[in-house]
C-alpha positions as CSV (number, residue, x, y, z in Angstrom):
1,X,131.1,66.6,168.4
2,X,130.1,63.0,167.9
3,X,127.7,63.8,165.1
4,X,130.5,65.7,163.3
5,X,132.7,62.6,163.5
6,X,130.0,60.3,162.2
7,X,129.4,62.7,159.3
8,X,133.0,62.5,158.3
9,X,132.9,58.7,158.4
10,X,129.8,58.6,156.2
11,X,131.4,61.0,153.7
12,X,134.4,58.8,153.4
13,X,132.2,55.7,153.1
14,X,130.2,57.3,150.3
15,X,133.3,58.6,148.5
16,X,135.2,55.3,148.5
17,X,132.4,52.8,148.1
18,X,133.1,51.9,144.4
19,X,136.8,51.2,145.3
20,X,135.8,49.0,148.2
21,X,133.4,47.0,146.0
22,X,136.0,46.8,143.2
23,X,138.7,45.4,145.6
24,X,136.3,42.9,147.1
25,X,135.1,41.6,143.8
26,X,138.6,41.5,142.4
27,X,139.8,39.4,145.4
28,X,136.8,37.0,145.2
29,X,137.5,36.4,141.5
30,X,141.2,36.1,142.0
31,X,140.7,33.4,144.6
32,X,138.0,31.6,142.7
33,X,139.4,31.9,139.2
34,X,143.2,32.3,139.7
35,X,143.8,28.9,138.4
36,X,141.9,29.7,135.2
37,X,144.1,32.7,134.2
38,X,142.1,35.6,135.8
39,X,145.3,37.1,137.2
40,X,147.2,36.6,134.0
41,X,148.8,39.8,132.7
42,X,147.3,39.4,129.2
43,X,143.8,38.8,130.7
44,X,144.0,42.0,132.8
45,X,145.1,44.0,129.7
46,X,142.3,42.3,127.7
47,X,139.7,43.5,130.3
48,X,141.0,47.1,130.1
49,X,141.0,47.0,126.3
50,X,137.5,45.6,126.1
51,X,136.1,48.2,128.4
52,X,137.9,51.2,126.8
53,X,134.8,52.4,124.8
54,X,132.5,52.2,127.8
55,X,135.0,53.9,130.0
56,X,135.4,56.8,127.6
57,X,131.7,57.3,127.2
58,X,131.4,57.1,131.0
59,X,133.6,60.2,131.3
60,X,131.0,62.4,129.6
61,X,128.2,60.3,131.2
62,X,129.4,61.6,134.6
63,X,128.9,65.2,133.5
64,X,125.4,64.4,132.1
65,X,124.2,62.6,135.2
66,X,125.9,65.0,137.6
67,X,123.8,67.7,135.9
68,X,120.7,65.6,136.6
69,X,120.2,64.3,133.1
70,X,120.5,61.0,131.2
71,X,121.7,60.2,127.7
72,X,120.5,57.0,126.0
73,X,121.9,57.9,122.6
74,X,125.6,57.0,123.2
75,X,125.5,53.5,121.8
76,X,123.6,54.5,118.7
77,X,125.9,57.5,118.2
78,X,129.0,55.3,118.4
79,X,127.5,52.9,115.8
80,X,126.5,55.7,113.4
81,X,129.9,57.4,113.8
82,X,131.7,54.1,113.0
83,X,129.5,53.8,109.9
84,X,130.4,57.4,108.8
85,X,134.1,57.0,109.4
86,X,134.2,53.7,107.5
87,X,132.3,55.2,104.5
88,X,134.5,58.3,104.4
89,X,137.7,56.2,104.6
90,X,136.4,54.0,101.8
91,X,135.7,57.1,99.7
92,X,138.6,59.4,100.4
93,X,141.0,57.5,102.6
94,X,141.4,60.7,104.6
95,X,141.8,60.1,108.4
96,X,141.4,63.7,109.3
97,X,138.2,64.1,107.3
98,X,136.8,60.9,108.9
99,X,137.6,62.2,112.4
100,X,136.1,65.6,111.8
101,X,132.9,64.2,110.3
102,X,132.6,61.5,113.0
103,X,133.1,63.8,116.0
104,X,131.1,66.5,114.4
105,X,128.2,64.1,114.0
106,X,128.4,63.3,117.7
107,X,128.4,66.9,118.7
108,X,125.3,67.5,116.6
109,X,123.4,64.6,118.2
110,X,124.4,66.0,121.7
111,X,123.3,69.5,120.8
112,X,120.0,68.2,119.5
113,X,119.5,66.3,122.8
114,X,120.4,69.3,124.8
115,X,118.0,71.6,122.9
116,X,115.1,69.0,123.1
117,X,115.6,68.9,126.9
118,X,116.3,72.6,127.7
119,X,114.3,74.5,125.0
120,X,111.4,72.2,124.4
121,X,111.2,70.8,127.9
122,X,111.2,67.1,127.0
123,X,112.3,64.7,129.8
124,X,115.8,63.6,129.0
125,X,114.9,60.0,129.2
126,X,112.2,60.3,126.5
127,X,114.1,62.8,124.3
128,X,117.3,60.7,124.2
129,X,115.3,57.4,123.7
130,X,113.7,58.9,120.7
131,X,117.0,60.1,119.3
132,X,118.5,56.7,120.0
133,X,115.9,55.1,117.7
134,X,116.4,57.7,115.0
135,X,120.2,57.4,115.0
136,X,120.3,53.6,115.3
137,X,117.7,53.2,112.5
138,X,119.6,55.6,110.3
139,X,122.8,53.5,110.8
140,X,120.9,50.4,109.7
141,X,119.3,52.2,106.8
142,X,122.3,53.9,105.1
143,X,124.0,50.5,104.3
144,X,121.0,48.2,104.5
145,X,122.6,46.6,107.7
146,X,125.7,45.7,105.8
147,X,129.2,46.1,107.4
148,X,131.6,48.6,105.9
149,X,135.2,47.3,105.9
150,X,138.1,49.7,106.6
151,X,141.3,49.2,104.5
152,X,143.3,52.0,106.0
153,X,145.9,50.2,108.3
154,X,147.2,53.5,109.8
155,X,143.7,54.4,111.0
156,X,143.2,50.9,112.5
157,X,146.6,51.0,114.3
158,X,146.1,54.4,115.7
159,X,142.5,53.9,116.9
160,X,142.2,50.2,117.5
161,X,144.6,47.4,117.0
162,X,148.0,49.2,117.6
163,X,150.1,49.5,120.7
164,X,152.8,51.7,122.1
165,X,155.6,50.0,124.1
166,X,153.3,47.0,124.5
167,X,150.4,49.0,125.8
168,X,147.3,48.8,123.5
169,X,146.3,52.1,122.0
170,X,142.7,51.6,123.4
171,X,144.1,51.8,126.9
172,X,146.2,54.8,126.1
173,X,143.2,56.7,124.6
174,X,141.2,55.8,127.8
175,X,144.0,57.4,129.9
176,X,144.0,60.5,127.8
177,X,140.2,61.0,128.1
178,X,140.3,60.4,131.9
179,X,143.0,63.0,132.4
180,X,141.0,65.5,130.4
181,X,137.8,64.5,132.2
182,X,139.2,64.7,135.7
183,X,140.8,68.1,135.0
184,X,137.5,69.6,133.6
185,X,135.3,68.1,136.3
186,X,137.5,68.9,139.3
187,X,139.5,72.0,138.3
188,X,137.3,74.2,136.1
189,X,134.2,76.3,136.8
190,X,132.2,74.1,134.4
191,X,132.7,71.1,136.6
192,X,131.4,73.1,139.6
193,X,128.5,74.5,137.6
194,X,127.6,71.0,136.5
195,X,127.3,69.8,140.1
196,X,125.4,72.9,141.1
197,X,123.0,72.5,138.3
198,X,122.3,68.9,139.2
199,X,122.2,69.5,142.9
200,X,119.7,72.4,142.9
201,X,119.0,74.0,139.5
202,X,117.0,76.9,141.0
203,X,119.7,77.8,143.4
204,X,122.3,77.5,140.6
205,X,120.3,79.9,138.5
206,X,120.1,82.4,141.4
207,X,123.8,82.1,141.7
208,X,124.2,83.3,138.1
209,X,124.9,79.9,136.5
210,X,123.5,79.5,133.0
211,X,122.0,76.0,133.7
212,X,120.7,75.7,130.1
213,X,124.2,76.2,128.7
214,X,125.6,73.7,131.2
215,X,123.1,71.0,130.2
216,X,123.7,71.6,126.5
217,X,127.5,71.4,126.9
218,X,127.2,68.2,128.9
219,X,125.1,66.6,126.2
220,X,127.5,67.8,123.5
221,X,130.4,66.3,125.4
222,X,128.4,63.0,125.7
223,X,127.8,63.0,121.9
224,X,131.5,63.8,121.1
225,X,132.9,61.2,123.5
226,X,130.4,58.6,122.2
227,X,131.5,59.5,118.6
228,X,135.1,58.9,119.6
229,X,134.1,55.5,121.1
230,X,132.6,54.7,117.7
231,X,135.9,55.6,116.0
232,X,137.6,53.2,118.4
233,X,135.0,50.5,117.6
234,X,135.7,51.0,113.9
235,X,139.5,50.9,114.4
236,X,139.4,47.8,116.6
237,X,137.1,45.8,114.4
238,X,138.4,47.3,111.2
239,X,134.9,48.0,109.9
240,X,131.7,50.0,110.6
241,X,128.5,48.2,111.6
242,X,125.1,49.4,112.8
243,X,125.1,47.0,115.7
244,X,128.2,48.5,117.5
245,X,127.4,49.9,120.9
246,X,124.1,48.0,121.2
247,X,123.2,48.2,124.9
248,X,126.2,50.5,125.7
249,X,123.9,53.2,127.1
250,X,122.9,50.9,129.9
251,X,126.5,49.9,130.6
252,X,127.6,53.5,130.7
253,X,124.8,54.4,133.1
254,X,125.7,51.5,135.4
255,X,129.4,52.4,135.3
256,X,128.6,56.0,136.2
257,X,126.2,55.1,139.0
258,X,128.5,52.5,140.4
259,X,131.2,55.2,140.3
260,X,129.3,57.3,142.8
261,X,127.2,59.6,140.7
262,X,123.6,60.1,141.8
263,X,121.0,59.6,139.1
264,X,119.2,62.7,140.5
265,X,122.4,64.8,140.0
266,X,124.5,66.9,142.2
267,X,127.3,64.4,142.8
268,X,129.8,62.7,140.6
269,X,133.3,61.2,140.2
270,X,135.0,60.7,136.9
271,X,137.6,58.3,138.4
272,X,134.8,56.5,140.1
273,X,133.1,56.0,136.7
274,X,136.4,54.4,135.4
275,X,136.4,51.9,138.2
276,X,132.7,51.2,137.6
277,X,133.3,50.5,134.0
278,X,136.3,48.2,134.6
279,X,134.3,46.5,137.4
280,X,131.7,45.5,134.9
281,X,134.3,44.4,132.4
282,X,135.9,42.3,135.1
283,X,132.6,40.7,136.0
284,X,132.0,39.8,132.4
285,X,135.4,38.4,132.0
286,X,135.2,36.3,135.2
287,X,131.9,34.8,134.3
288,X,133.2,33.7,131.0
289,X,136.3,32.1,132.7
290,X,133.9,30.4,135.1
291,X,132.3,28.6,132.0
292,X,128.8,29.8,132.9
293,X,126.1,29.7,130.2
294,X,124.9,32.9,128.6
295,X,121.8,32.8,130.7
296,X,123.7,32.2,133.9
297,X,126.1,35.0,133.1
298,X,123.2,37.4,132.7
299,X,121.6,36.5,136.0
300,X,124.8,36.6,138.0
301,X,125.9,39.9,136.4
302,X,122.5,41.4,137.2
303,X,122.6,40.3,140.8
304,X,126.2,41.7,141.3
305,X,125.3,45.1,139.7
306,X,122.1,45.4,141.8
307,X,123.9,44.6,145.0
308,X,126.8,47.0,144.1
309,X,124.4,49.9,143.2
310,X,122.3,49.2,146.3
311,X,125.4,49.5,148.6
312,X,126.4,52.7,146.9
313,X,123.0,54.2,147.3
314,X,122.8,53.2,150.9
315,X,126.1,55.0,151.5
316,X,124.8,58.1,149.7
317,X,121.6,58.1,151.9
318,X,123.7,57.9,155.0
319,X,125.8,60.8,153.7
320,X,122.7,63.0,153.4
321,X,121.5,62.4,157.0
């Protein structure tokens, strides 16, 4: 009886760890930096707007990692998509064509990643690292590292600088993607199959789950969501550039892991990934307000992320006992 009660407590501790960490960090920063505008409404909106692209990529990142995989191509895919979209808008001024080409490119990158991992047996880390270099290098190559400006104001307003009733469109797009992500992850067979594949692939196969298909779809989702993040980068900055999304793959992984998804697969939380993403954005914002040097910001951010992930992992280990 007692062991049953302790199990329930550990399950709750594991499930809500990211929210506990988020609230604690928020309170600490609110107390320490309240007089520097941390709690200002515009500052909070700015944090959500700046983390929008990472947050959207983290939705699909949850599916990939819950399936026991990893995707390092998201930042490069976002950059290349921004370049494609900018070039197409320059040439045709067609928003629809730009969107189809951009998201289609992301799906192709995801499909290639999935095939390399499932059909050729490459480790996901190495396969996606190689693809990351290919895609990033191609983005640098096609314009010789030059930026490609976007003159279509409608595109920029819809996918970057606009707002609806005072709410930035970047935040609204984030909400849309999280609603879709939560529904797919929690309410569809694919979500359950993803968790089963990451938890025990052999058992999932014996249960009739096509684990190869699950992995490929997860990678395609990751590519498509990264492509849309690239569209938002292009809209917000009103240009395409090869450097967009540089390092985003690490930020996405950190957000997903902080959100409660195990890197070995089998567990995951889409909403947790959102809180993990905003948590990192909040940390970045607070360290800037604290007037720390770039080197100091890097050190402090690293320490906070390591401690947060360590606490989350400890909770997961307790949950398994």
